[in-house]
C-alpha positions in Angstrom: -46.0 -25.4 -7.5 -44.4 -22.4 -6.1 -45.6 -18.8 -7.2 -43.5 -15.7 -7.1 -44.9 -12.4 -6.6 -44.1 -10.1 -9.4 -42.5 -6.7 -8.3 -43.5 -3.5 -10.0 -40.8 -0.7 -10.0 -41.6 2.8 -11.3 -38.9 3.8 -13.7 -36.8 6.9 -12.6 -36.9 9.7 -15.3 -33.1 9.2 -15.9 -33.8 5.5 -16.9 -37.1 5.9 -19.1 -35.4 6.2 -22.6 -32.9 3.1 -21.6 -36.0 0.9 -20.8 -37.9 1.7 -23.8 -34.8 1.7 -26.2 -33.9 -1.8 -25.0 -37.5 -3.0 -25.3 -38.9 -1.4 -28.2 -36.1 0.4 -30.0 -37.2 3.5 -32.3 -40.6 1.6 -32.5 -41.5 3.1 -29.2 -41.7 6.5 -30.4 -42.8 5.9 -33.9 -45.6 3.2 -33.0 -46.3 2.1 -29.4 -46.4 5.5 -27.7 -48.7 6.9 -30.3 -50.9 3.9 -30.0 -51.1 4.1 -26.3 -52.3 7.6 -26.3 -54.8 7.1 -29.2 -56.1 4.0 -27.3 -56.4 5.9 -24.0 -58.5 8.8 -25.7 -60.8 6.3 -27.4 -61.4 4.2 -24.3 -61.8 7.3 -22.0 -63.6 10.4 -23.2 -62.4 12.4 -20.2 -58.8 11.6 -20.8 -57.1 14.7 -22.0 -53.3 13.8 -21.9 -50.7 14.2 -19.0 -47.7 12.7 -17.6 -47.3 8.9 -17.9 -45.3 6.8 -15.5 -43.1 3.8 -16.7 -43.6 0.5 -14.9 -40.9 -2.3 -14.9 -42.1 -5.5 -13.8 -39.7 -8.1 -12.3 -40.9 -10.8 -14.8 -39.6 -8.6 -17.7 -42.9 -6.9 -18.3 -43.4 -3.2 -19.0 -46.4 -0.8 -18.9 -47.4 2.9 -18.7 -49.9 4.5 -16.6 -51.0 8.1 -16.4 -50.3 10.1 -13.3 -53.9 11.1 -12.5 -55.5 12.2 -9.3 -58.6 10.1 -9.7 -60.0 7.1 -11.5 -61.1 7.2 -15.2 -64.3 6.2 -16.7 -63.7 3.8 -19.6 -66.1 2.6 -22.3 -64.6 -0.5 -24.1 -65.4 -2.2 -27.6 -66.5 -5.2 -25.7 -69.3 -3.1 -24.1 -67.7 -2.9 -20.6 -68.0 0.4 -19.0 -66.6 1.2 -15.6 -64.3 3.3 -13.5 -60.6 2.1 -13.6 -57.8 3.7 -11.3 -55.3 5.5 -13.2 -52.7 2.2 -12.8 -55.6 -0.2 -14.0 -56.4 2.3 -16.8 -52.9 2.4 -17.8 -52.6 -1.6 -18.0 -55.7 -1.8 -19.9 -54.5 0.6 -22.4 -51.1 -1.0 -22.8 -52.8 -4.5 -23.3 -54.9 -2.9 -25.9 -52.0 -1.3 -27.7 -49.9 -4.6 -27.4 -52.4 -6.7 -28.8 -53.1 -4.3 -31.8 -49.3 -3.9 -32.5 -48.9 -7.8 -32.0 -50.2 -8.7 -35.4 -47.9 -6.6 -37.7 -45.2 -9.3 -38.5 -42.2 -7.1 -37.6 -39.8 -7.2 -34.5 -42.1 -4.8 -32.7 -45.0 -7.4 -33.2 -42.9 -10.2 -31.5 -42.0 -7.7 -28.6 -45.5 -6.7 -28.1 -46.8 -10.2 -28.1 -44.2 -11.1 -25.4 -45.1 -7.9 -23.4 -48.9 -8.7 -23.7 -48.4 -12.1 -22.1 -46.1 -10.7 -19.3 -48.3 -8.0 -18.3 -51.3 -10.3 -18.3 -49.3 -12.4 -15.8 -48.9 -9.4 -13.7 -52.7 -8.6 -13.9 -53.5 -11.9 -12.3 -51.8 -10.2 -9.0 -53.4 -6.8 -9.3 -56.0 -5.6 -6.9 -58.2 -4.7 -9.9 -57.6 -7.9 -11.7 -61.3 -8.6 -12.4 -62.1 -5.0 -13.9 -59.1 -5.1 -16.1 -60.0 -8.4 -17.2 -63.6 -7.3 -17.9 -62.2 -4.1 -19.9 -60.0 -6.5 -22.1 -62.0 -9.6 -22.7 
């Protein structure tokens, strides 16, 4: 069995809306983005907003992560508490959002279910895989 490394590319500013429109349509602005920001605030009391990078994965996955100078302390519903890098925090938040939105029965739900699995596939290769799994499971 051959495994392929999933590449992660930060989406240039000029392409951000094309990426999210292609994946999520108007639901990105109406449902996904607010869910991501609300979950970020719920998981990390110290999170106060900021600029988020968009990440395009070679397996078709997508996630957002805040551009922060330091890690973020999180407290999750599953009793996990710990510090995540900004990238791992973004992945965790997006996995929560994809999961939450995947149960609604609309086109966005199907897309979020697909994105959840594509992002989990990438997590397996991430340096912080073990803490991401602990934060989401």
